[in-house]
C-alpha positions as CSV (number, residue, x, y, z in Angstrom):
1,X,4.7,-7.4,7.5
2,X,4.2,-3.7,7.2
3,X,5.7,-0.5,8.5
4,X,4.8,3.2,8.8
5,X,7.1,5.9,7.6
6,X,6.5,9.5,8.6
7,X,8.2,12.5,7.0
8,X,8.0,16.1,8.4
9,X,9.9,19.2,7.4
10,X,10.3,22.2,5.1
11,X,8.8,21.5,1.7
12,X,11.2,21.0,-1.2
13,X,11.3,19.2,-4.5
14,X,11.9,15.5,-4.5
15,X,11.0,14.4,-1.0
16,X,8.5,11.7,-2.1
17,X,10.9,10.6,-4.8
18,X,13.8,10.2,-2.4
19,X,11.9,8.3,0.2
20,X,10.1,6.0,-2.3
21,X,13.4,5.5,-4.2
22,X,15.1,4.3,-1.0
23,X,12.2,1.9,-0.4
24,X,12.5,0.6,-4.0
25,X,16.3,0.2,-3.6
26,X,15.6,-2.3,-0.7
27,X,12.6,-4.1,-2.3
28,X,10.2,-2.3,0.1
29,X,6.8,-1.8,-1.6
30,X,4.9,1.4,-1.0
31,X,1.3,0.5,-0.3
32,X,-0.3,3.8,0.5
33,X,0.8,7.4,0.8
34,X,-0.9,10.5,2.2
35,X,0.8,13.9,2.1
36,X,0.0,17.5,2.9
37,X,1.7,20.8,2.5
38,X,0.7,23.5,5.0
39,X,2.3,26.8,3.9
40,X,5.9,25.7,3.6
41,X,5.8,22.6,5.8
42,X,5.6,19.1,4.3
43,X,4.0,16.1,6.1
44,X,3.7,12.6,4.7
45,X,2.7,9.2,6.0
46,X,3.5,6.0,4.1
47,X,2.4,2.5,4.7
48,X,5.0,0.0,3.3
49,X,5.3,-3.7,2.9
50,X,8.6,-4.9,4.4
51,X,8.4,-8.7,4.2
52,X,10.6,-8.9,1.1
53,X,13.1,-6.3,2.1
54,X,16.7,-7.1,1.3
55,X,18.1,-5.6,4.6
56,X,16.8,-5.9,8.2
57,X,14.1,-3.4,9.0
58,X,16.1,-1.7,11.8
59,X,19.0,-1.1,9.4
60,X,16.5,0.4,6.8
61,X,15.0,2.6,9.5
62,X,18.4,3.9,10.5
63,X,19.3,4.5,6.9
64,X,16.3,6.6,6.1
65,X,16.5,8.6,9.4
66,X,20.0,9.5,8.4
67,X,18.9,10.4,4.9
68,X,16.2,12.7,6.4
69,X,18.7,14.4,8.7
70,X,20.9,15.1,5.7
71,X,17.9,16.7,3.9
72,X,16.8,18.7,7.0
73,X,13.8,16.5,7.5
74,X,12.5,14.3,10.3
75,X,12.0,10.8,8.8
76,X,10.9,8.0,11.1
77,X,10.1,4.3,10.2
78,X,8.2,2.2,12.7
79,X,7.2,-1.5,12.4
80,X,3.4,-1.8,12.2
81,X,3.3,-4.0,15.4
82,X,5.0,-1.3,17.5
83,X,2.8,1.4,15.9
84,X,-0.4,-0.6,16.8
85,X,0.9,-1.3,20.3
86,X,1.5,2.3,21.0
87,X,-2.0,3.3,19.9
88,X,-3.9,0.6,21.8
89,X,-5.2,1.0,25.3
């Protein structure tokens, strides 16, 4: 099972490290990352493997959204099935 994590906000040192560190802490493997910086805005999309996570995905999603809020970022995690359903006609 996979999930998509998006991060948007003002660029600062350590965003990728914080998000990937939180993933590693819960045995969530980062499969692919794309990121871009436009002037001072940071945008990142991560594809992660969640099948071996040590906490329920909903709990992880809440945890990283809270972490993002504390950092002044918008971080959102969505299960791949929901992501695909939202983008299918």
